[in-house]
Backbone as JSON Lines, residues from 0, in Angstrom:
{"i":0,"aa":"M","n":[-13.91,33.8,-4.09],"ca":[-13.31,32.46,-4.33],"c":[-14.43,31.32,-4.93]}
{"i":1,"aa":"S","n":[-13.67,31.06,-5.92],"ca":[-14.66,29.97,-7.13],"c":[-14.51,28.58,-6.37]}
{"i":2,"aa":"D","n":[-15.45,27.76,-6.6],"ca":[-15.32,26.48,-6.61],"c":[-14.65,25.82,-6.46]}
{"i":3,"aa":"K","n":[-13.44,25.72,-7.61],"ca":[-12.41,25.24,-7.79],"c":[-11.27,25.46,-6.58]}
{"i":4,"aa":"D","n":[-11.12,26.64,-6.29],"ca":[-10.19,27.24,-5.36],"c":[-10.67,26.75,-3.89]}
{"i":5,"aa":"K","n":[-11.84,26.34,-3.44],"ca":[-11.99,25.95,-2.22],"c":[-11.33,24.72,-1.83]}
{"i":6,"aa":"K","n":[-10.83,24.55,-0.57],"ca":[-10.4,23.41,-0.27],"c":[-11.11,22.56,1.01]}
{"i":7,"aa":"V","n":[-10.58,21.37,1.03],"ca":[-11.53,20.5,2.03],"c":[-10.27,19.67,2.56]}
{"i":8,"aa":"V","n":[-10.45,19.84,3.72],"ca":[-9.27,19.24,4.77],"c":[-9.85,17.89,5.13]}
{"i":9,"aa":"I","n":[-9.01,16.68,4.84],"ca":[-9.21,15.19,5.13],"c":[-8.37,14.8,6.2]}
{"i":10,"aa":"D","n":[-8.83,14.5,7.06],"ca":[-7.76,13.68,8.44],"c":[-7.52,12.23,7.58]}
{"i":11,"aa":"T","n":[-6.09,12.04,7.57],"ca":[-5.55,10.61,7.09],"c":[-5.39,9.88,8.13]}
{"i":12,"aa":"G","n":[-5.17,10.12,9.35],"ca":[-5.14,9.34,10.48],"c":[-3.33,9.16,10.53]}
{"i":13,"aa":"E","n":[-3.07,8.6,11.31],"ca":[-1.32,8.04,11.6],"c":[-0.86,7.44,10.35]}
{"i":14,"aa":"A","n":[-1.5,6.65,9.65],"ca":[-0.98,5.86,8.48],"c":[-0.73,7.01,7.29]}
{"i":15,"aa":"G","n":[-1.5,8.12,7.42],"ca":[-1.5,9.31,6.52],"c":[-0.6,10.41,6.9]}
{"i":16,"aa":"K","n":[0.03,10.38,8.25],"ca":[0.65,11.31,8.69],"c":[0.07,12.79,8.58]}
{"i":17,"aa":"G","n":[-1.69,12.64,9.35],"ca":[-2.1,13.73,9.66],"c":[-3.25,14.18,8.58]}
{"i":18,"aa":"T","n":[-3.0,15.42,8.21],"ca":[-4.14,15.72,7.38],"c":[-3.52,15.96,5.69]}
{"i":19,"aa":"T","n":[-4.56,16.15,4.92],"ca":[-4.24,16.45,3.59],"c":[-5.38,17.41,3.16]}
{"i":20,"aa":"E","n":[-5.05,18.42,2.19],"ca":[-6.1,19.39,1.42],"c":[-6.21,18.84,-0.08]}
{"i":21,"aa":"I","n":[-7.29,18.78,-0.43],"ca":[-7.69,18.68,-1.84],"c":[-8.62,19.59,-2.1]}
{"i":22,"aa":"S","n":[-9.01,19.97,-3.54],"ca":[-10.0,20.82,-3.71],"c":[-11.26,20.44,-3.54]}
{"i":23,"aa":"E","n":[-12.62,21.25,-3.64],"ca":[-13.6,21.0,-3.46],"c":[-14.27,20.27,-4.58]}
{"i":24,"aa":"G","n":[-13.77,20.63,-5.73],"ca":[-14.39,19.81,-6.91],"c":[-13.35,18.75,-7.26]}
{"i":25,"aa":"A","n":[-12.59,18.16,-6.89],"ca":[-11.63,17.07,-7.02],"c":[-12.49,15.69,-7.48]}
{"i":26,"aa":"N","n":[-11.59,15.01,-8.14],"ca":[-12.46,13.56,-8.71],"c":[-12.19,12.35,-7.78]}
{"i":27,"aa":"T","n":[-12.94,12.39,-6.62],"ca":[-12.79,11.74,-5.5],"c":[-12.68,10.06,-5.75]}
{"i":28,"aa":"E","n":[-13.26,9.7,-6.95],"ca":[-13.53,8.44,-7.32],"c":[-11.67,8.1,-7.85]}
{"i":29,"aa":"E","n":[-11.37,9.02,-8.49],"ca":[-9.99,8.74,-9.01],"c":[-8.9,8.9,-7.78]}
{"i":30,"aa":"L","n":[-9.13,9.31,-6.9],"ca":[-8.27,9.3,-5.71],"c":[-8.41,8.47,-4.88]}
{"i":31,"aa":"E","n":[-9.82,7.51,-4.88],"ca":[-9.88,6.24,-4.33],"c":[-9.37,5.47,-5.05]}
{"i":32,"aa":"E","n":[-9.16,5.3,-6.0],"ca":[-8.62,4.26,-7.17],"c":[-6.97,4.53,-6.75]}
{"i":33,"aa":"R","n":[-6.82,5.46,-6.84],"ca":[-4.93,5.41,-6.76],"c":[-4.73,5.07,-5.38]}
{"i":34,"aa":"A","n":[-5.45,5.3,-4.13],"ca":[-5.41,4.95,-2.83],"c":[-5.34,3.44,-2.9]}
{"i":35,"aa":"L","n":[-6.26,2.68,-3.55],"ca":[-6.55,1.4,-3.49],"c":[-5.37,0.66,-4.29]}
{"i":36,"aa":"S","n":[-4.95,1.46,-5.3],"ca":[-3.93,0.64,-6.23],"c":[-2.4,0.64,-5.4]}
{"i":37,"aa":"V","n":[-2.48,1.41,-4.43],"ca":[-1.16,1.45,-3.46],"c":[-1.12,0.28,-2.59]}
{"i":38,"aa":"F","n":[-2.35,0.26,-2.18],"ca":[-2.67,-0.9,-1.11],"c":[-2.4,-2.26,-1.77]}
{"i":39,"aa":"S","n":[-2.88,-2.66,-2.95],"ca":[-3.02,-3.85,-3.71],"c":[-1.51,-4.29,-4.1]}
{"i":40,"aa":"S","n":[-0.62,-2.92,-4.37],"ca":[0.42,-3.48,-5.0],"c":[1.53,-3.57,-3.45]}
{"i":41,"aa":"D","n":[1.22,-3.24,-2.48],"ca":[1.95,-3.26,-1.07],"c":[1.3,-4.78,-0.88]}
{"i":42,"aa":"R","n":[0.44,-5.32,-1.01],"ca":[-0.13,-6.7,-0.79],"c":[0.36,-7.86,-1.69]}
{"i":43,"aa":"N","n":[0.57,-7.06,-3.01],"ca":[1.23,-8.17,-3.82],"c":[2.79,-8.34,-3.42]}
{"i":44,"aa":"E","n":[3.58,-7.17,-3.18],"ca":[4.9,-7.22,-2.47],"c":[4.9,-8.55,-1.49]}
{"i":45,"aa":"D","n":[3.76,-8.46,-0.43],"ca":[3.91,-8.91,0.68],"c":[3.84,-10.49,0.48]}
{"i":46,"aa":"I","n":[3.08,-10.77,-0.51],"ca":[3.05,-11.97,-0.98],"c":[4.01,-12.52,-1.59]}
{"i":47,"aa":"V","n":[4.85,-11.69,-2.63],"ca":[6.05,-12.17,-3.22],"c":[6.99,-12.67,-2.16]}
{"i":48,"aa":"A","n":[7.24,-11.52,-0.98],"ca":[8.07,-11.87,0.02],"c":[7.83,-13.11,0.67]}
{"i":49,"aa":"L","n":[6.52,-13.68,0.84],"ca":[6.43,-14.81,1.67],"c":[6.65,-15.92,0.76]}
{"i":50,"aa":"V","n":[6.35,-15.88,-0.26],"ca":[6.66,-16.92,-1.04],"c":[8.49,-17.29,-1.17]}
{"i":51,"aa":"F","n":[9.18,-16.24,-1.59],"ca":[10.5,-16.58,-1.34],"c":[11.09,-16.86,0.3]}
{"i":52,"aa":"C","n":[10.48,-16.19,1.25],"ca":[10.99,-16.81,2.46],"c":[10.48,-18.32,2.46]}
{"i":53,"aa":"L","n":[9.52,-18.71,2.11],"ca":[9.04,-20.04,2.39],"c":[9.9,-21.15,1.34]}
{"i":54,"aa":"I","n":[10.3,-20.56,0.1],"ca":[11.07,-21.55,-0.8],"c":[12.52,-21.24,-0.27]}
{"i":55,"aa":"T","n":[13.18,-20.52,0.53],"ca":[14.13,-20.3,1.16],"c":[14.51,-21.31,2.29]}
{"i":56,"aa":"T","n":[13.23,-21.32,3.04],"ca":[13.22,-22.15,4.06],"c":[13.24,-23.44,4.1]}
{"i":57,"aa":"F","n":[12.21,-23.92,2.89],"ca":[12.11,-25.23,2.58],"c":[13.63,-25.65,1.84]}
{"i":58,"aa":"L","n":[14.33,-24.75,1.09],"ca":[15.69,-25.26,0.76],"c":[16.49,-25.52,1.51]}
{"i":59,"aa":"V","n":[16.73,-24.96,2.55],"ca":[17.73,-24.55,3.78],"c":[17.43,-26.21,4.54]}
{"i":60,"aa":"L","n":[15.99,-26.35,5.08],"ca":[15.78,-27.72,5.6],"c":[16.16,-28.63,4.63]}
{"i":61,"aa":"V","n":[15.81,-28.8,3.16],"ca":[16.28,-29.87,2.51],"c":[17.59,-30.15,2.48]}
{"i":62,"aa":"F","n":[18.76,-28.89,2.24],"ca":[19.91,-28.93,2.14],"c":[20.65,-29.58,3.79]}
{"i":63,"aa":"T","n":[20.24,-29.11,4.74],"ca":[20.39,-29.07,5.94],"c":[20.52,-30.85,6.21]}
{"i":64,"aa":"K","n":[19.21,-31.63,6.0],"ca":[18.75,-33.03,6.29],"c":[19.64,-33.76,5.4]}
{"i":65,"aa":"W","n":[19.86,-33.5,4.24],"ca":[20.96,-33.87,2.81],"c":[22.06,-34.0,3.41]}
{"i":66,"aa":"M","n":[22.75,-33.0,4.17],"ca":[24.1,-32.74,4.58],"c":[24.52,-33.64,5.81]}
{"i":67,"aa":"V","n":[23.67,-33.99,6.64],"ca":[23.77,-34.65,7.84],"c":[23.76,-36.17,7.57]}
């Protein structure tokens, strides 16, 4: 079995649904960058959702006060 065929098992925990296998010669820096880009995009989506919620809440409060 060559070095490229050897596999390394990584425990990803509950968030990663168990374990995953990568080749021993895999570019771990690239894998780390891909994982971090997923987390940063989730963070950006969370911030956008928070901003929309705050704007909607503000508009509802303004129009509720204005209507009464």
